[in-house]
C-alpha positions in Angstrom: 15.9 6.3 31.1 12.8 7.7 29.5 10.4 9.9 31.5 6.9 11.2 31.4 8.1 14.1 29.3 9.4 11.6 26.7 6.0 9.8 26.6 4.3 13.2 26.1 6.7 14.1 23.3 5.8 10.7 21.6 2.1 11.6 21.8 2.7 15.0 20.3 5.0 13.5 17.6 2.3 10.9 16.7 -0.3 13.7 16.4 -2.7 11.8 18.7 -5.5 13.7 20.6 -4.8 13.2 24.3 -5.3 14.6 27.7 -3.1 14.4 30.7 -5.1 13.1 33.6 -2.2 13.5 36.1 1.6 13.2 35.8 2.3 9.8 34.2 -1.3 9.1 33.1 -2.7 10.0 29.7 -6.0 9.3 27.8 -5.6 9.0 24.1 -8.7 9.1 21.8 -8.8 6.1 19.4 -11.3 7.0 16.8 -15.0 6.3 17.6 -14.3 3.2 19.8 -12.9 4.7 22.9 -9.9 6.0 24.7 -6.5 4.4 25.4 -5.1 4.8 28.9 -1.3 5.1 29.0 0.4 5.1 32.3 3.9 4.8 33.7 3.9 1.9 36.2 7.4 1.6 37.6 9.7 0.5 34.9 7.0 0.0 32.2 4.5 2.0 30.2 1.2 0.3 30.4 -1.4 0.6 27.6 -5.1 -0.3 28.2 -8.2 0.2 26.1 -11.7 -1.0 26.9 -13.4 -2.7 24.0 -16.8 -3.6 25.4 -18.8 -4.8 28.4 -19.4 -8.5 28.8 -23.0 -9.6 29.3 -23.7 -10.8 32.8 -23.8 -14.6 33.3 -27.5 -14.4 34.1 -28.3 -12.3 31.1 -31.3 -13.6 29.1 -29.1 -13.3 26.0 -27.7 -16.5 27.3 -24.3 -17.9 28.4 -23.7 -19.1 24.8 -22.9 -15.6 23.7 -20.6 -15.1 26.6 -18.8 -18.4 26.1 -18.4 -17.8 22.4 -17.1 -14.3 23.0 -14.4 -15.7 25.4 -13.5 -18.4 22.8 -13.2 -15.7 20.1 -11.0 -13.5 22.3 -8.6 -16.4 23.0 -8.4 -17.2 19.3 -7.8 -13.5 18.4 -4.9 -13.4 20.9 -3.1 -16.1 18.9 -4.0 -15.0 15.4 -4.5 -11.2 15.4 -2.6 -9.5 18.1 1.0 -8.5 17.3 1.4 -6.6 20.5 -0.6 -7.0 23.7 -3.6 -9.2 24.3 -7.3 -9.2 24.8 -8.3 -9.8 28.5 -11.0 -9.3 31.1 -11.0 -6.5 33.6 -14.0 -7.0 35.8 -16.9 -7.3 33.4 -15.1 -5.5 30.6 -13.1 -6.8 27.6 -9.9 -4.8 27.3 -6.7 -4.9 25.3 -3.6 -4.5 27.3 0.1 -4.2 26.6 3.3 -3.0 28.4 6.7 -1.8 27.2 9.9 -1.2 29.1 10.3 2.4 29.8 14.1 2.4 29.9 14.7 1.6 26.2 11.4 2.8 24.7 11.7 4.4 21.3 9.1 6.2 19.2 8.7 3.4 16.6 7.9 0.8 19.3 5.5 3.2 21.0 3.7 3.9 17.8 3.5 0.2 16.8 1.7 -0.6 20.0 -0.8 2.2 19.7 -1.4 1.3 16.0 -1.9 -2.4 16.8 -4.4 -1.6 19.6 -6.2 1.0 17.6 -6.5 -1.4 14.6 -7.6 -4.3 16.9 -10.4 -2.2 18.4 -11.7 -0.8 15.1 -11.4 -4.2 13.3 -12.8 -6.5 16.0 -15.3 -4.4 17.9 -18.1 -4.8 15.4 -17.5 -8.6 15.3 -17.3 -9.0 19.1 -20.5 -7.0 19.7 -22.5 -9.7 17.8 -21.9 -12.0 20.8 -23.7 -9.6 23.0 -26.9 -10.3 21.0 -26.5 -14.1 21.0 -29.7 -15.7 22.1 -30.5 -19.4 22.4 -32.2 -20.5 19.2 -35.9 -21.2 19.8 -37.1 -24.7 19.6 -39.7 -25.2 16.9 -42.5 -27.7 17.4 -43.0 -30.3 14.6 -46.0 -29.6 12.4 -48.9 -32.1 13.0 
């Protein structure tokens, strides 16, 4: 059975900048887009990274941006995510994954972090365009 010490050794071996928040909870810096939270939750290691905030339903940027963002996230889950999935946590888009702690090895651990890091850096710029979606103005016909 793996322990918190094993997870910490994986982080050191991977050369990832991290901080220990408390025993069994770490924050790992993923480039410019944010920090990955790793935590031991019973028999699993949970991975979570916030990608961006979702515009509020009443946002003047319109529900179309919100709806298209959700559609895109569902499509990305089926076409781009090897490990984990995009999801919503409150009003934030997150990527989540979980691995069994008992049989966890370094390669599996590294693959999940690499997949999440790549997904954030690759898709963040594209996803933020939905935050600026506005209904197209109606143009009056020329007389």
